N, CA, C and O of each residue as an XYZ file, in Angstrom:
568
protein
N     147.128    123.424    -53.829
C     147.045    123.322    -55.276
C     147.286    124.685    -55.894
O     146.633    125.671    -55.549
N     148.207    124.718    -56.783
C     148.538    125.998    -57.384
C     148.249    126.041    -58.872
O     148.790    126.886    -59.584
N     147.393    125.131    -59.356
C     147.049    125.147    -60.779
C     145.670    125.761    -60.971
O     144.798    125.636    -60.112
N     145.482    126.423    -62.105
C     144.204    127.009    -62.511
C     143.674    128.047    -61.531
O     142.463    128.250    -61.442
N     144.540    128.689    -60.813
C     144.129    129.766    -59.917
C     144.346    131.096    -60.624
O     145.420    131.352    -61.168
N     143.337    131.925    -60.611
C     143.410    133.225    -61.241
C     144.025    134.199    -60.239
O     143.461    134.447    -59.173
N     145.152    134.732    -60.584
C     145.813    135.704    -59.709
C     145.755    137.050    -60.406
O     146.201    137.209    -61.542
N     145.194    138.010    -59.695
C     144.976    139.330    -60.283
C     145.463    140.372    -59.292
O     145.133    140.312    -58.107
N     146.225    141.300    -59.762
C     146.709    142.366    -58.898
C     145.777    143.565    -58.945
O     145.241    143.900    -60.001
N     145.585    144.208    -57.807
C     144.716    145.378    -57.723
C     145.492    146.514    -57.065
O     146.337    146.297    -56.198
N     145.182    147.720    -57.500
C     145.838    148.880    -56.914
C     144.911    149.627    -55.957
O     145.359    150.203    -54.965
N     143.615    149.611    -56.266
C     142.677    150.334    -55.411
C     141.447    149.462    -55.148
O     141.242    148.430    -55.787
N     140.657    149.902    -54.208
C     139.402    149.201    -53.906
C     138.455    149.295    -55.106
O     137.695    148.362    -55.365
N     138.493    150.392    -55.826
C     137.655    150.546    -57.017
C     137.991    149.485    -58.065
O     137.098    148.976    -58.742
N     139.278    149.152    -58.201
C     139.679    148.098    -59.139
C     139.079    146.756    -58.722
O     138.615    145.991    -59.567
N     139.090    146.474    -57.419
C     138.524    145.218    -56.901
C     137.021    145.190    -57.163
O     136.486    144.183    -57.628
N     136.342    146.297    -56.866
C     134.895    146.379    -57.049
C     134.528    146.188    -58.521
O     133.599    145.447    -58.840
N     135.254    146.854    -59.414
C     134.991    146.727    -60.843
C     135.198    145.287    -61.297
O     134.379    144.752    -62.045
N     136.265    144.664    -60.862
C     136.573    143.289    -61.248
C     135.486    142.327    -60.755
O     135.059    141.444    -61.499
N     135.042    142.492    -59.521
C     134.005    141.621    -58.970
C     132.669    141.821    -59.677
O     131.934    140.860    -59.902
N     132.355    143.063    -60.025
C     131.115    143.320    -60.768
C     131.138    142.596    -62.110
O     130.144    141.993    -62.514
N     132.270    142.656    -62.794
C     132.395    141.958    -64.074
C     132.250    140.445    -63.892
O     131.604    139.775    -64.698
N     132.858    139.915    -62.826
C     132.764    138.480    -62.566
C     131.320    138.072    -62.276
O     130.832    137.078    -62.813
N     130.640    138.840    -61.427
C     129.244    138.525    -61.096
C     128.342    138.660    -62.328
O     127.430    137.856    -62.521
N     128.595    139.665    -63.153
C     127.799    139.842    -64.371
C     127.980    138.647    -65.302
O     127.014    138.159    -65.888
N     129.206    138.185    -65.434
C     129.478    137.027    -66.275
C     128.805    135.771    -65.729
O     128.221    134.998    -66.488
N     128.885    135.567    -64.419
C     128.241    134.406    -63.795
C     126.725    134.474    -63.945
O     126.081    133.457    -64.203
N     126.152    135.664    -63.785
C     124.707    135.812    -63.910
C     124.264    135.564    -65.353
O     123.226    134.944    -65.583
N     125.038    136.041    -66.321
C     124.720    135.798    -67.726
C     124.752    134.304    -68.026
O     123.861    133.791    -68.704
N     125.754    133.610    -67.536
C     125.853    132.165    -67.743
C     124.661    131.453    -67.095
O     124.118    130.504    -67.659
N     124.260    131.918    -65.909
C     123.106    131.335    -65.226
C     121.838    131.500    -66.065
O     121.065    130.554    -66.214
N     121.623    132.705    -66.615
C     120.429    132.949    -67.439
C     120.432    132.081    -68.693
O     119.387    131.565    -69.089
N     121.599    131.914    -69.324
C     121.697    131.062    -70.508
C     121.359    129.624    -70.161
O     120.682    128.941    -70.930
N     121.826    129.157    -69.006
C     121.541    127.783    -68.590
C     120.062    127.609    -68.284
O     119.495    126.554    -68.568
N     119.428    128.620    -67.713
C     117.997    128.536    -67.428
C     117.199    128.414    -68.725
O     116.232    127.655    -68.796
N     117.608    129.162    -69.746
C     116.941    129.082    -71.039
C     117.110    127.690    -71.629
O     116.163    127.130    -72.181
N     118.305    127.131    -71.518
C     118.546    125.781    -72.033
C     117.716    124.752    -71.280
O     117.211    123.800    -71.875
N     117.579    124.938    -69.998
C     116.773    123.998    -69.198
C     115.320    124.053    -69.656
O     114.678    123.014    -69.807
N     114.795    125.260    -69.878
C     113.415    125.400    -70.357
C     113.253    124.751    -71.730
O     112.269    124.051    -71.974
N     114.210    124.980    -72.624
C     114.145    124.368    -73.953
C     114.188    122.849    -73.847
O     113.440    122.155    -74.536
N     115.056    122.334    -72.989
C     115.154    120.887    -72.797
C     113.829    120.330    -72.289
O     113.376    119.284    -72.754
N     113.209    121.022    -71.341
C     111.935    120.547    -70.793
C     110.835    120.535    -71.846
O     110.018    119.615    -71.881
N     110.808    121.554    -72.705
C     109.813    121.589    -73.783
C     110.045    120.435    -74.747
O     109.097    119.758    -75.144
N     111.303    120.206    -75.127
C     111.623    119.113    -76.046
C     111.271    117.772    -75.420
O     110.717    116.898    -76.086
N     111.583    117.612    -74.163
C     111.272    116.363    -73.459
C     109.754    116.140    -73.416
O     109.273    115.027    -73.630
N     109.022    117.203    -73.138
C     107.560    117.101    -73.098
C     106.997    116.742    -74.471
O     106.104    115.901    -74.575
N     107.516    117.377    -75.529
C     107.062    117.072    -76.882
C     107.376    115.630    -77.263
O     106.568    114.965    -77.910
N     108.541    115.153    -76.864
C     108.907    113.763    -77.159
C     107.970    112.805    -76.437
O     107.520    111.818    -77.019
N     107.675    113.089    -75.171
C     106.754    112.230    -74.420
C     105.370    112.227    -75.066
O     104.737    111.178    -75.184
N     104.909    113.394    -75.480
C     103.607    113.482    -76.139
C     103.616    112.712    -77.452
O     102.674    111.984    -77.765
N     104.681    112.881    -78.208
C     104.806    112.168    -79.478
C     104.820    110.657    -79.267
O     104.155    109.921    -79.995
N     105.573    110.197    -78.275
C     105.623    108.761    -77.983
C     104.243    108.239    -77.591
O     103.832    107.163    -78.026
N     103.536    109.004    -76.772
C     102.202    108.597    -76.340
C     101.250    108.514    -77.525
O     100.502    107.546    -77.667
N     101.282    109.539    -78.377
C     100.411    109.534    -79.555
C     100.750    108.373    -80.483
O      99.860    107.745    -81.055
N     102.029    108.096    -80.626
C     102.437    106.984    -81.483
C     101.894    105.667    -80.945
O     101.404    104.834    -81.707
N     101.982    105.482    -79.636
C     101.451    104.256    -79.034
C      99.934    104.183    -79.166
O      99.381    103.115    -79.427
N      99.259    105.324    -78.984
C      97.802    105.337    -79.115
C      97.362    104.990    -80.534
O      96.430    104.211    -80.734
N      98.038    105.572    -81.507
C      97.695    105.289    -82.904
C      97.948    103.817    -83.206
O      97.148    103.161    -83.873
N      99.067    103.308    -82.708
C      99.375    101.890    -82.931
C      98.320    100.996    -82.288
O      97.867    100.025    -82.894
N      97.933    101.328    -81.062
C      96.922    100.550    -80.361
C      95.580    100.633    -81.082
O      94.898     99.627    -81.272
N      95.216    101.850    -81.479
C      93.943    102.015    -82.186
C      93.952    101.246    -83.502
O      92.938    100.677    -83.907
N      95.101    101.235    -84.160
C      95.206    100.508    -85.414
C      95.030     99.009    -85.214
O      94.405     98.336    -86.034
N      95.580     98.490    -84.129
C      95.460     97.055    -83.854
C      94.042     96.679    -83.438
O      93.500     95.671    -83.891
N      93.452     97.489    -82.581
C      92.136     97.167    -82.038
C      90.999     97.484    -83.002
O      89.933     96.871    -82.933
N      91.220     98.422    -83.884
C      90.128     98.902    -84.729
C      90.449     98.744    -86.208
O      90.286     99.685    -86.985
N      90.894     97.586    -86.589
C      91.238     97.392    -87.999
C      90.050     97.683    -88.907
O      90.221     98.185    -90.018
N      88.845     97.369    -88.432
C      87.659     97.640    -89.240
C      87.250     99.107    -89.174
O      86.372     99.533    -89.925
N      87.868     99.885    -88.293
C      87.558    101.311    -88.174
C      88.710    102.161    -88.693
O      88.903    103.287    -88.233
N      89.461    101.648    -89.627
C      90.636    102.347    -90.143
C      90.272    103.698    -90.748
O      91.069    104.634    -90.690
N      89.088    103.810    -91.321
C      88.702    105.085    -91.928
C      88.597    106.187    -90.882
O      88.916    107.340    -91.171
N      88.156    105.853    -89.670
C      88.077    106.853    -88.604
C      89.474    107.298    -88.181
O      89.713    108.485    -87.962
N      90.394    106.342    -88.066
C      91.774    106.673    -87.711
C      92.382    107.556    -88.801
O      93.054    108.543    -88.501
N      92.146    107.200    -90.063
C      92.657    108.008    -91.170
C      92.114    109.433    -91.118
O      92.846    110.387    -91.383
N      90.841    109.581    -90.781
C      90.240    110.909    -90.698
C      90.895    111.733    -89.589
O      91.171    112.918    -89.779
N      91.143    111.120    -88.445
C      91.816    111.827    -87.338
C      93.195    112.292    -87.783
O      93.589    113.429    -87.525
N      93.923    111.406    -88.451
C      95.263    111.774    -88.916
C      95.202    112.866    -89.980
O      96.067    113.742    -90.014
N      94.204    112.825    -90.837
C      94.067    113.865    -91.863
C      93.731    115.214    -91.248
O      94.227    116.240    -91.711
N      92.903    115.232    -90.224
C      92.525    116.498    -89.574
C      93.698    117.148    -88.852
O      93.723    118.365    -88.675
N      94.673    116.338    -88.434
C      95.789    116.866    -87.642
C      97.113    116.792    -88.391
O      98.178    116.845    -87.776
N      97.053    116.673    -89.696
C      98.270    116.643    -90.510
C      98.902    118.041    -90.498
O      98.181    119.038    -90.514
N     100.244    118.127    -90.470
C     100.909    119.446    -90.424
C     100.520    120.374    -91.573
O     100.497    121.592    -91.390
N     100.219    119.834    -92.740
C      99.851    120.708    -93.864
C      98.535    121.430    -93.584
O      98.319    122.534    -94.083
N      97.664    120.822    -92.799
C      96.380    121.457    -92.478
C      96.616    122.725    -91.662
O      96.017    123.763    -91.944
N      97.491    122.649    -90.646
C      97.803    123.841    -89.843
C      98.450    124.918    -90.712
O      98.133    126.100    -90.579
N      99.352    124.513    -91.596
C      99.996    125.474    -92.494
C      98.965    126.171    -93.368
O      98.958    127.398    -93.468
N      98.093    125.390    -94.003
C      97.076    125.971    -94.887
C      96.077    126.825    -94.107
O      95.615    127.854    -94.601
N      95.749    126.401    -92.901
C      94.827    127.172    -92.068
C      95.406    128.571    -91.804
O      94.680    129.564    -91.848
N      96.717    128.641    -91.529
C      97.361    129.937    -91.280
C      97.467    130.776    -92.550
O      97.096    131.949    -92.562
N      97.977    130.165    -93.618
C      98.206    130.909    -94.854
C      96.901    131.382    -95.481
O      96.816    132.497    -95.995
N      95.884    130.524    -95.433
C      94.606    130.856    -96.083
C      93.600    131.494    -95.130
O      92.487    131.829    -95.538
N      93.982    131.665    -93.864
C      93.099    132.264    -92.857
C      91.768    131.514    -92.771
O      90.697    132.114    -92.862
N      91.853    130.199    -92.596
C      90.665    129.352    -92.496
C      90.358    129.133    -91.018
O      91.227    128.709    -90.255
N      89.136    129.418    -90.620
C      88.748    129.351    -89.206
C      88.032    128.052    -88.834
O      87.719    127.846    -87.661
N      87.771    127.190    -89.780
C      87.007    125.972    -89.504
C      87.865    124.737    -89.779
O      88.911    124.829    -90.421
N      87.411    123.574    -89.284
C      88.119    122.327    -89.524
C      87.903    121.861    -90.959
O      86.810    121.993    -91.509
N      88.944    121.321    -91.549
C      88.848    120.748    -92.883
C      89.938    119.697    -93.025
O      90.870    119.630    -92.224
N      89.803    118.889    -94.051
C      90.848    117.918    -94.355
C      90.938    117.730    -95.852
O      90.027    118.085    -96.600
N      92.054    117.165    -96.274
C      92.322    116.973    -97.691
C      92.558    115.487    -97.915
O      93.400    114.872    -97.261
N      91.800    114.918    -98.853
C      91.969    113.494    -99.135
C      92.700    113.242   -100.442
O      93.151    112.126   -100.697
N      92.821    114.278   -101.278
C      93.491    114.078   -102.561
C      94.089    115.398   -103.040
O      93.800    116.468   -102.503
N      94.921    115.288   -104.057
C      95.517    116.471   -104.668
C      94.437    117.374   -105.246
O      94.570    118.598   -105.239
N      93.381    116.770   -105.740
C      92.261    117.533   -106.300
C      91.631    118.414   -105.211
O      91.301    119.572   -105.464
N      91.468    117.863   -104.004
C      90.921    118.650   -102.887
C      91.800    119.868   -102.600
O      91.294    120.963   -102.356
N      93.119    119.670   -102.630
C      94.051    120.770   -102.382
C      93.888    121.852   -103.440
O      93.842    123.037   -103.108
N      93.799    121.462   -104.711
C      93.625    122.440   -105.792
C      92.329    123.221   -105.632
O      92.312    124.438   -105.815
N      91.238    122.528   -105.292
C      89.938    123.195   -105.119
C      90.005    124.184   -103.959
O      89.520    125.310   -104.074
N      90.598    123.772   -102.849
C      90.717    124.649   -101.680
C      91.503    125.904   -102.016
O      91.061    127.012   -101.715
N      92.671    125.741   -102.639
C      93.505    126.903   -102.961
C      92.844    127.811   -103.990
O      92.934    129.035   -103.883
N      92.188    127.233   -104.973
C      91.476    128.064   -105.956
C      90.346    128.844   -105.294
O      90.109    130.001   -105.642
N      89.649    128.228   -104.348
C      88.565    128.916   -103.638
C      89.100    130.055   -102.778
O      88.365    130.992   -102.466
N      90.371    129.985   -102.393
C      90.996    131.035   -101.590
C      91.815    132.000   -102.435
O      92.725    132.655   -101.926
N      91.496    132.092   -103.727
C      92.102    133.041   -104.671
C      93.567    132.755   -104.989
O      94.279    133.657   -105.428
N      94.029    131.541   -104.782
C      95.359    131.155   -105.229
C      95.241    130.671   -106.663
O      94.307    129.950   -107.013
N      96.197    131.072   -107.490
C      96.203    130.672   -108.887
C      97.352    129.706   -109.126
O      98.456    129.897   -108.617
N      97.082    128.679   -109.900
C      98.119    127.723   -110.275
C      99.154    128.448   -111.117
O      98.815    129.272   -111.966
N     100.428    128.132   -110.872
C     101.490    128.810   -111.623
C     102.253    127.800   -112.470
O     102.315    126.609   -112.167
N     102.826    128.328   -113.539
C     103.623    127.512   -114.444
C     104.941    127.182   -113.758
O     105.690    128.081   -113.376
N     105.219    125.910   -113.605
C     106.401    125.462   -112.873
C     107.696    126.012   -113.451
O     108.594    126.391   -112.700
N     107.802    126.059   -114.752
C     109.057    126.481   -115.381
C     109.278    127.983   -115.285
O     110.406    128.426   -115.070
N     108.219    128.774   -115.441
C     108.358    130.233   -115.422
C     108.616    130.784   -114.021
O     109.406    131.716   -113.870
N     107.982    130.242   -113.015
C     108.051    130.798   -111.659
C     109.120    130.140   -110.784
O     109.250    130.489   -109.610
N     109.875    129.211   -111.327
C     110.951    128.600   -110.555
C     110.478    127.570   -109.541
O     111.122    127.381   -108.509
N     109.369    126.904   -109.816
C     108.876    125.856   -108.931
C     109.804    124.654   -109.057
O     110.102    124.228   -110.173
N     110.271    124.093   -107.934
C     111.172    122.930   -108.004
C     110.539    121.764   -108.764
O     109.322    121.584   -108.742
N     111.374    120.985   -109.429
C     110.883    119.825   -110.190
C     110.102    118.894   -109.276
O     110.500    118.645   -108.138
N     108.995    118.386   -109.780
C     108.173    117.459   -109.019
C     107.170    118.136   -108.103
O     106.397    117.456   -107.428
N     107.169    119.466   -108.065
C     106.256    120.208   -107.210
C     105.217    120.930   -108.051
O     105.423    121.193   -109.235
N     104.110    121.240   -107.421
C     103.113    122.122   -108.015
C     103.157    123.425   -107.247
O     103.580    123.452   -106.091
N     102.729    124.497   -107.871
C     102.804    125.786   -107.203
C     101.565    126.622   -107.414
O     100.879    126.514   -108.430
N     101.290    127.470   -106.418
C     100.187    128.413   -106.475
C     100.695    129.754   -105.965
O     101.638    129.822   -105.177
N     100.059    130.803   -106.425
C     100.429    132.149   -105.989
C      99.155    132.952   -105.753
O      98.131    132.755   -106.408
N      99.263    133.868   -104.786
C      98.159    134.790   -104.488
C      98.791    136.146   -104.214
O      99.782    136.244   -103.491
N      98.215    137.182   -104.793
C      98.711    138.533   -104.546
C      97.822    139.153   -103.475
O      96.604    139.250   -103.628
N      98.467    139.569   -102.384
C      97.732    140.164   -101.267
C      98.523    141.366   -100.770
O      99.684    141.244   -100.383
N      97.882    142.518   -100.787
C      98.531    143.760   -100.336
C      99.868    143.987   -101.025
O     100.854    144.312   -100.363
N      99.918    143.822   -102.342
C     101.102    144.034   -103.172
C     102.218    143.017   -102.919
O     103.327    143.192   -103.425
N     101.950    141.967   -102.154
C     102.908    140.906   -101.912
C     102.421    139.625   -102.556
O     101.216    139.384   -102.642
N     103.344    138.810   -103.006
C     102.987    137.522   -103.569
C     103.197    136.437   -102.495
O     104.247    136.371   -101.855
N     102.196    135.614   -102.321
C     102.278    134.487   -101.401
C     102.378    133.226   -102.249
O     101.481    132.934   -103.040
N     103.452    132.490   -102.088
C     103.666    131.273   -102.871
C     103.444    130.053   -101.995
O     103.793    130.045   -100.815
N     102.860    129.028   -102.589
C     102.730    127.723   -101.957
C     103.214    126.690   -102.963
O     102.763    126.665   -104.109
N     104.134    125.842   -102.528
C     104.644    124.769   -103.371
C     104.268    123.439   -102.767
O     104.602    122.392   -103.321
């Protein structure tokens, strides 16, 4: 077979050594990139499996515990993504949950966030906004 064969001429052994080093470096770089992709794939696969399991558990709990829906709602409220976001932004070290917009306003006001005028501060339509000044920086929450 004479197709797709790389033919390279060399004049000295140093040329051969340099060429092989470049080839090995390229192959090693490709190997490292593939290893990173494999790790990313495994993390995504694990997250999907966990998500599927949680979805089935919630569905099962919902079917079996229709009269205990408030407990299921509380679990979902404690683990809602906004809770983790607020915990980080507001530096909250304890568990909490939000059941209404009023709860969110009270929490942010207690953490020195001030409600901002939507039109003046460029808050997107349909959103509410808060701001807090910390170390000469403004922290916005919409």
